[in-house]
GUKOL-130898 format. One record per residue (C-alpha): residue number from 0; x, y, z; residue in three letters. Coordinates in steps of 0.25 Angstrom, whole numbers. Layout:
BEGIN
ATOM  seq     px     py     pz  type
ATOM  NUM      X      Y      Z   ALA
...
***
This chain:
BEGIN
ATOM  seq     px     py     pz  type
ATOM    0     55   -168   -262   MET
ATOM    1     53   -163   -246   GLN
ATOM    2     65   -155   -243   GLN
ATOM    3     62   -155   -229   THR
ATOM    4     56   -168   -226   PRO
ATOM    5     48   -170   -213   ARG
ATOM    6     51   -183   -208   ILE
ATOM    7     42   -190   -196   LEU
ATOM    8     51   -199   -186   ILE
ATOM    9     44   -209   -181   ILE
ATOM   10     48   -216   -168   GLY
ATOM   11     45   -219   -154   THR
ATOM   12     53   -206   -147   GLY
ATOM   13     50   -213   -133   ASP
ATOM   14     61   -224   -136   THR
ATOM   15     69   -218   -147   LYS
ATOM   16     69   -202   -146   ALA
ATOM   17     85   -203   -147   ASP
ATOM   18     84   -209   -160   GLU
ATOM   19     72   -201   -165   LEU
ATOM   20     78   -188   -161   ASP
ATOM   21     92   -191   -169   PHE
ATOM   22     82   -194   -181   MET
ATOM   23     75   -181   -180   ARG
ATOM   24     88   -174   -180   ALA
ATOM   25     93   -182   -193   LYS
ATOM   26     79   -178   -200   VAL
ATOM   27     83   -164   -198   ARG
ATOM   28     97   -165   -202   GLU
ATOM   29     94   -172   -215   ALA
ATOM   30     84   -160   -218   GLY
ATOM   31     70   -166   -213   GLY
ATOM   32     60   -161   -203   VAL
ATOM   33     57   -173   -192   PRO
ATOM   34     44   -176   -187   ILE
ATOM   35     42   -184   -175   MET
ATOM   36     32   -193   -173   LEU
ATOM   37     34   -202   -160   ASP
ATOM   38     28   -216   -158   VAL
ATOM   39     30   -219   -143   SER
ATOM   40     21   -225   -135   ILE
ATOM   41     26   -226   -121   LEU
ATOM   42     36   -213   -120   GLY
ATOM   43     37   -200   -126   ASP
ATOM   44     49   -195   -134   PRO
ATOM   45     58   -184   -128   PRO
ATOM   46     55   -174   -140   TYR
ATOM   47     42   -170   -145   VAL
ATOM   48     38   -177   -157   PRO
ATOM   49     29   -169   -167   GLU
ATOM   50     19   -182   -166   HIS
ATOM   51     19   -189   -155   ASP
ATOM   52     14   -203   -150   LYS
ATOM   53      1   -197   -145   HIS
ATOM   54      0   -192   -160   ALA
ATOM   55      5   -206   -165   VAL
ATOM   56     -6   -213   -156   ALA
ATOM   57    -18   -203   -161   GLU
ATOM   58    -16   -206   -175   ALA
ATOM   59    -19   -221   -171   ALA
ATOM   60    -31   -218   -165   GLY
ATOM   61    -25   -220   -151   SER
ATOM   62    -17   -214   -141   SER
ATOM   63     -5   -218   -133   ILE
ATOM   64    -12   -220   -120   ALA
ATOM   65    -20   -232   -129   ASP
ATOM   66     -8   -236   -135   ILE
ATOM   67     -1   -239   -122   VAL
ATOM   68    -12   -244   -117   ALA
ATOM   69    -13   -256   -127   LEU
ATOM   70     -1   -261   -119   GLY
ATOM   71      6   -268   -131   ASP
ATOM   72     18   -262   -138   GLU
ATOM   73     15   -268   -153   ASN
ATOM   74      0   -263   -150   GLY
ATOM   75      3   -250   -146   ALA
ATOM   76     14   -248   -157   MET
ATOM   77      4   -251   -167   THR
ATOM   78     -4   -241   -164   VAL
ATOM   79      5   -231   -164   MET
ATOM   80      9   -237   -179   ALA
ATOM   81     -4   -233   -182   ALA
ATOM   82     -3   -220   -176   GLY
ATOM   83     11   -217   -182   ALA
ATOM   84      7   -222   -196   ALA
ATOM   85     -6   -212   -196   ALA
ATOM   86      0   -200   -191   LEU
ATOM   87     12   -202   -200   THR
ATOM   88      2   -204   -212   LYS
ATOM   89     -5   -192   -208   ARG
ATOM   90      8   -184   -207   LEU
ATOM   91     12   -187   -221   HIS
ATOM   92     -2   -184   -227   ASP
ATOM   93     -2   -171   -221   GLU
ATOM   94     13   -168   -226   GLY
ATOM   95     19   -167   -214   ALA
ATOM   96     29   -176   -216   ILE
ATOM   97     38   -183   -227   ASP
ATOM   98     42   -195   -222   GLY
ATOM   99     47   -202   -209   PHE
ATOM  100     57   -211   -203   VAL
ATOM  101     53   -219   -191   ALA
ATOM  102     62   -226   -181   LEU
ATOM  103     59   -239   -173   GLY
ATOM  104     61   -254   -169   GLY
ATOM  105     51   -266   -173   THR
ATOM  106     41   -256   -165   MET
ATOM  107     45   -243   -171   GLY
ATOM  108     46   -250   -186   THR
ATOM  109     33   -258   -185   ASP
ATOM  110     26   -242   -182   LEU
ATOM  111     35   -236   -195   ALA
ATOM  112     32   -246   -204   LEU
ATOM  113     17   -242   -202   ASP
ATOM  114     19   -228   -203   VAL
ATOM  115     26   -230   -216   ALA
ATOM  116     15   -238   -222   LEU
ATOM  117      7   -225   -220   ALA
ATOM  118     15   -217   -229   LEU
ATOM  119     15   -217   -244   PRO
ATOM  120     26   -221   -253   LEU
ATOM  121     36   -210   -254   GLY
ATOM  122     36   -205   -241   VAL
ATOM  123     49   -209   -234   PRO
ATOM  124     48   -219   -223   LYS
ATOM  125     61   -223   -215   PHE
ATOM  126     60   -233   -204   VAL
ATOM  127     72   -235   -194   VAL
ATOM  128     72   -249   -189   SER
ATOM  129     77   -259   -182   THR
ATOM  130     69   -269   -191   ILE
ATOM  131     72   -263   -204   ALA
ATOM  132     72   -272   -216   TYR
ATOM  133     67   -284   -207   SER
ATOM  134     57   -295   -211   HIS
ATOM  135     52   -290   -196   LEU
ATOM  136     44   -280   -207   VAL
ATOM  137     34   -288   -215   PRO
ATOM  138     33   -281   -230   PRO
ATOM  139     18   -275   -229   GLU
ATOM  140     24   -265   -217   ARG
ATOM  141     35   -260   -226   ILE
ATOM  142     29   -246   -233   ALA
ATOM  143     33   -245   -249   THR
ATOM  144     44   -236   -247   ASP
ATOM  145     49   -239   -232   LEU
ATOM  146     64   -236   -229   MET
ATOM  147     69   -243   -217   MET
ATOM  148     83   -244   -211   ILE
ATOM  149     88   -252   -199   LEU
ATOM  150     90   -245   -186   TRP
ATOM  151    103   -250   -183   ALA
ATOM  152    108   -248   -169   GLY
ATOM  153     94   -243   -165   GLY
ATOM  154     89   -251   -152   LEU
ATOM  155     93   -240   -142   TYR
ATOM  156     98   -226   -142   GLY
ATOM  157    106   -220   -153   LEU
ATOM  158    119   -223   -159   ASN
ATOM  159    127   -220   -171   SER
ATOM  160    123   -232   -177   THR
ATOM  161    109   -230   -177   CYS
ATOM  162    111   -216   -178   CYS
ATOM  163    117   -219   -191   ALA
ATOM  164    104   -226   -195   VAL
ATOM  165     94   -215   -189   LEU
ATOM  166    101   -204   -199   SER
ATOM  167    100   -212   -212   GLN
ATOM  168     85   -214   -209   ALA
ATOM  169     83   -197   -206   CYS
ATOM  170     91   -194   -217   GLY
ATOM  171     85   -204   -227   ALA
ATOM  172     71   -201   -223   VAL
ATOM  173     73   -186   -224   VAL
ATOM  174     80   -189   -238   GLY
ATOM  175     69   -197   -244   ALA
ATOM  176     57   -187   -239   ALA
ATOM  177     65   -176   -247   ARG
ATOM  178     68   -184   -260   ALA
ATOM  179     56   -194   -259   ALA
ATOM  180     47   -192   -272   GLU
ATOM  181     32   -197   -268   ARG
ATOM  182     25   -207   -279   PRO
ATOM  183     19   -199   -290   GLY
ATOM  184      5   -201   -295   ARG
ATOM  185      4   -195   -309   GLU
ATOM  186      1   -208   -316   ARG
ATOM  187     -7   -220   -309   PRO
ATOM  188      3   -231   -304   VAL
ATOM  189      3   -246   -308   VAL
ATOM  190     11   -255   -299   ALA
ATOM  191     16   -268   -304   ILE
ATOM  192     23   -279   -297   SER
ATOM  193     34   -287   -302   SER
ATOM  194     46   -296   -299   LEU
ATOM  195     58   -289   -307   GLY
ATOM  196     59   -287   -321   LYS
ATOM  197     65   -301   -324   SER
ATOM  198     55   -310   -316   CYS
ATOM  199     42   -301   -320   LEU
ATOM  200     44   -294   -332   THR
ATOM  201     29   -288   -337   TYR
ATOM  202     32   -275   -330   MET
ATOM  203     43   -271   -341   VAL
ATOM  204     31   -270   -352   THR
ATOM  205     20   -266   -341   LEU
ATOM  206     27   -254   -334   LYS
ATOM  207     28   -247   -347   PRO
ATOM  208     15   -251   -352   GLU
ATOM  209      9   -245   -340   LEU
ATOM  210     17   -232   -342   GLU
ATOM  211     12   -230   -355   LYS
ATOM  212     -2   -231   -349   ARG
ATOM  213      1   -219   -340   GLY
ATOM  214      4   -227   -326   TYR
ATOM  215     16   -226   -317   GLU
ATOM  216     20   -241   -316   VAL
ATOM  217     28   -245   -302   VAL
ATOM  218     34   -259   -302   VAL
ATOM  219     35   -267   -289   PHE
ATOM  220     47   -277   -288   HIS
ATOM  221     39   -289   -280   THR
ATOM  222     50   -292   -270   THR
ATOM  223     43   -289   -257   GLY
ATOM  224     43   -276   -256   MET
ATOM  225     39   -272   -268   GLY
ATOM  226     26   -278   -267   GLY
ATOM  227     24   -271   -254   ARG
ATOM  228     27   -258   -260   ALA
ATOM  229     16   -263   -271   LEU
ATOM  230      6   -267   -261   GLU
ATOM  231      8   -254   -252   ALA
ATOM  232      5   -244   -263   ILE
ATOM  233     -7   -252   -269   ALA
ATOM  234    -13   -251   -255   ALA
ATOM  235    -10   -236   -257   GLN
ATOM  236    -18   -237   -270   ARG
ATOM  237     -5   -230   -276   GLY
ATOM  238     -7   -239   -289   PHE
ATOM  239    -17   -238   -300   ALA
ATOM  240    -15   -251   -302   ALA
ATOM  241     -6   -264   -298   VAL
ATOM  242     -1   -274   -308   LEU
ATOM  243      3   -283   -297   ASP
ATOM  244     11   -295   -306   PHE
ATOM  245     22   -300   -296   SER
ATOM  246     14   -305   -285   LEU
ATOM  247     29   -314   -280   GLN
ATOM  248     29   -306   -266   GLU
ATOM  249     15   -313   -264   LEU
ATOM  250     19   -328   -266   ALA
ATOM  251     32   -323   -258   ASN
ATOM  252     23   -319   -246   HIS
ATOM  253     14   -332   -247   LEU
ATOM  254     27   -340   -247   SER
ATOM  255     32   -333   -235   GLY
ATOM  256     44   -327   -242   SER
ATOM  257     50   -314   -236   VAL
ATOM  258     48   -307   -250   VAL
ATOM  259     33   -303   -246   SER
ATOM  260     26   -290   -249   SER
ATOM  261     16   -295   -237   GLY
ATOM  262      4   -302   -237   ALA
ATOM  263     -4   -290   -245   ASP
ATOM  264      4   -292   -257   ARG
ATOM  265     -7   -292   -269   LEU
ATOM  266    -18   -286   -260   GLU
ATOM  267    -17   -271   -259   ASN
ATOM  268    -20   -266   -273   ALA
ATOM  269    -32   -274   -273   GLY
ATOM  270    -35   -270   -259   LEU
ATOM  271    -35   -255   -262   CYS
ATOM  272    -42   -254   -277   GLY
ATOM  273    -31   -255   -285   VAL
ATOM  274    -32   -263   -298   PRO
ATOM  275    -21   -273   -299   GLN
ATOM  276    -18   -283   -312   ILE
ATOM  277    -10   -296   -304   VAL
ATOM  278     -1   -307   -309   ALA
ATOM  279      6   -317   -302   PRO
ATOM  280     20   -313   -306   GLY
ATOM  281     31   -322   -299   ALA
ATOM  282     22   -329   -289   ILE
ATOM  283     29   -342   -290   ASP
ATOM  284     43   -336   -284   MET
ATOM  285     45   -335   -268   VAL
ATOM  286     56   -326   -264   ASP
ATOM  287     67   -329   -252   PHE
ATOM  288     80   -321   -248   PRO
ATOM  289     91   -329   -256   THR
ATOM  290     98   -328   -244   TRP
ATOM  291     90   -336   -236   GLN
ATOM  292     89   -352   -239   PRO
ATOM  293     78   -356   -248   VAL
ATOM  294     65   -358   -241   PRO
ATOM  295     64   -373   -239   GLU
ATOM  296     50   -374   -244   ARG
ATOM  297     56   -369   -257   PHE
ATOM  298     68   -377   -257   ALA
ATOM  299     65   -386   -269   ASP
ATOM  300     59   -373   -278   ARG
ATOM  301     65   -367   -290   PRO
ATOM  302     75   -356   -284   TYR
ATOM  303     81   -343   -290   HIS
ATOM  304     91   -332   -281   ALA
ATOM  305     86   -320   -288   HIS
ATOM  306     98   -313   -280   ASN
ATOM  307    104   -313   -266   ARG
ATOM  308     92   -308   -259   LEU
ATOM  309     79   -315   -267   LEU
ATOM  310     78   -329   -271   ALA
ATOM  311     64   -337   -276   SER
ATOM  312     59   -350   -277   VAL
ATOM  313     46   -354   -283   THR
ATOM  314     34   -358   -276   SER
ATOM  315     27   -372   -281   ASP
ATOM  316     14   -373   -287   GLY
ATOM  317      6   -374   -274   GLU
ATOM  318     12   -362   -269   ALA
ATOM  319      8   -354   -281   ARG
ATOM  320     -7   -360   -280   ARG
ATOM  321     -6   -354   -267   GLU
ATOM  322      0   -341   -273   ILE
ATOM  323    -12   -341   -283   ALA
ATOM  324    -22   -341   -272   ARG
ATOM  325    -16   -329   -264   ALA
ATOM  326    -15   -322   -276   ILE
ATOM  327    -31   -324   -279   GLY
ATOM  328    -35   -320   -265   ARG
ATOM  329    -27   -308   -265   LYS
ATOM  330    -34   -304   -280   LEU
ATOM  331    -47   -308   -273   GLY
ATOM  332    -46   -297   -263   ALA
ATOM  333    -43   -286   -271   ALA
ATOM  334    -53   -275   -271   GLY
ATOM  335    -48   -269   -284   ALA
ATOM  336    -49   -273   -299   PRO
ATOM  337    -38   -286   -300   THR
ATOM  338    -33   -294   -312   ALA
ATOM  339    -25   -305   -311   PHE
ATOM  340    -15   -311   -323   ILE
ATOM  341    -12   -324   -323   LEU
ATOM  342      2   -327   -333   PRO
ATOM  343      0   -342   -333   ALA
ATOM  344     13   -343   -343   GLY
ATOM  345     23   -338   -330   GLY
ATOM  346     24   -329   -319   ILE
ATOM  347     39   -325   -318   GLN
ATOM  348     50   -325   -328   GLN
ATOM  349     56   -338   -321   TRP
ATOM  350     45   -347   -322   ASP
ATOM  351     45   -347   -336   ARG
ATOM  352     48   -361   -344   GLU
ATOM  353     63   -363   -343   GLY
ATOM  354     66   -354   -331   GLU
ATOM  355     71   -358   -317   PRO
ATOM  356     56   -355   -311   LEU
ATOM  357     48   -363   -321   HIS
ATOM  358     38   -371   -315   GLU
ATOM  359     25   -372   -323   PRO
ATOM  360     17   -382   -313   GLU
ATOM  361     18   -372   -303   ALA
ATOM  362     14   -360   -310   LEU
ATOM  363      4   -369   -317   ALA
ATOM  364     -2   -371   -302   ALA
ATOM  365     -2   -356   -300   PHE
ATOM  366     -9   -352   -313   VAL
ATOM  367    -19   -364   -310   ASP
ATOM  368    -22   -357   -295   GLU
ATOM  369    -23   -343   -300   MET
ATOM  370    -32   -346   -311   ARG
ATOM  371    -42   -351   -300   ARG
ATOM  372    -38   -340   -290   GLY
ATOM  373    -42   -328   -297   VAL
ATOM  374    -54   -322   -290   PRO
ATOM  375    -67   -318   -297   GLU
ATOM  376    -65   -303   -299   GLY
ATOM  377    -50   -302   -303   VAL
ATOM  378    -48   -301   -318   LEU
ATOM  379    -40   -314   -323   PHE
ATOM  380    -31   -315   -334   ARG
ATOM  381    -22   -328   -337   GLU
ATOM  382    -12   -327   -348   ILE
ATOM  383     -5   -339   -353   ALA
ATOM  384      9   -330   -353   GLU
ATOM  385     20   -327   -343   HIS
ATOM  386     18   -316   -334   ILE
ATOM  387     30   -310   -342   ASN
ATOM  388     24   -310   -354   SER
ATOM  389     18   -298   -363   ARG
ATOM  390      4   -306   -360   ALA
ATOM  391      4   -304   -347   PHE
ATOM  392      7   -288   -348   VAL
ATOM  393     -4   -287   -360   ASP
ATOM  394    -13   -295   -350   THR
ATOM  395     -9   -285   -338   ALA
ATOM  396    -11   -271   -349   LEU
ATOM  397    -23   -277   -352   ALA
ATOM  398    -30   -278   -339   ILE
ATOM  399    -24   -264   -335   PHE
ATOM  400    -28   -258   -347   ASP
ATOM  401    -42   -262   -345   ALA
ATOM  402    -43   -258   -331   TRP
ATOM  403    -38   -245   -335   VAL
ATOM  404    -49   -243   -346   ALA
ATOM  405    -59   -247   -336   ASP
ATOM  406    -55   -239   -326   GLY
ATOM  407    -50   -248   -315   VAL
ATOM  408    -36   -242   -316   ILE
ATOM  409    -33   -229   -317   ALA
ATOM  410    -29   -224   -331   PRO
ATOM  411    -13   -219   -334   GLY
ATOM  412     -9   -206   -336   ALA
ATOM  413     -8   -206   -349   VAL
ATOM  414    -18   -213   -360   GLU
ATOM  415    -16   -229   -359   PRO
ATOM  416     -7   -234   -370   ALA
ATOM  417    -13   -246   -380   SER
ATOM  418     -8   -260   -376   VAL
***
């Protein structure tokens, strides 16, 4: 626990000096040490920052003169974002900061998102933004533990409305830095993806079995940002293995749903050398906001309202064939040991016979395309049973245990238990 957190405050001091100076005072009042990082380009702040714009440009391998010469605000801020991210990461690696808070409109938010992605899970990241929670921010730009707050009343100068927001942000980041616990690594970490516990139930059995083998198990809820978190940690090689059994976000992305975790879903583990066992859980469903009309192209498909936020329809057989082909392409690009389990008996709880999303012809189309689409070099196991069956869990554990025995997956912290 850090008793006197050192908080990096990021913003354009030439245009937002009053706000940033207010934030500096609030960080001090909350018991933190403010450290100013200026990302101005054309002007200079009326205060002397600990890290000025020239240091930011230099961290990007450039200079302010060269950045100004670009003559393009988007290009200029992109270079400054690269410099701010590199400089912030270096400060963190050197133990000089414990968290950061950034302030901005679309430009400042764009930069701050890169800074947040440069820092590992557990380092407090707070962005005060005029576009907080907006769909302008794609999922792949959102760091795993990013915190945002809307900069209400923050267009021009200080006022009581924006001061209420800025003071909350400063108190929040200081408090988070004081209380934050970084993820431990006493045991190798295994990731499991799932869509809740009613739709996909394998984790109920898998989690204790893996824990008995000496692994820490982290389950990700694949409702957009859960898959984003899995991908981000996999990209940082934060897992000993990934059991990616819920690919519904991939289906959502291909169908144009906003419930997406980005175009790189099912890619980062394989690209970063993390062994992965994959299954097609819930790829038959497409999500959309309940409070919006059903998309016209899905008007005649089976519909389920999960709650007032989230509703689902099912995709037809041809769409499922397209999803199967996409899964095959992503598996083929993996540079790490990869296995694929195809549960031909069903891929989510409500596609069983007698359930509202039971569509055997569409499932058969997916199974047929998937059989042909698994690339050479990928270990392929087909079972006749449902994904929520004990047979599926046993198949996954058999592959996992064999890979541990062969040294593909790092051994757990205790002797493996017999299955």
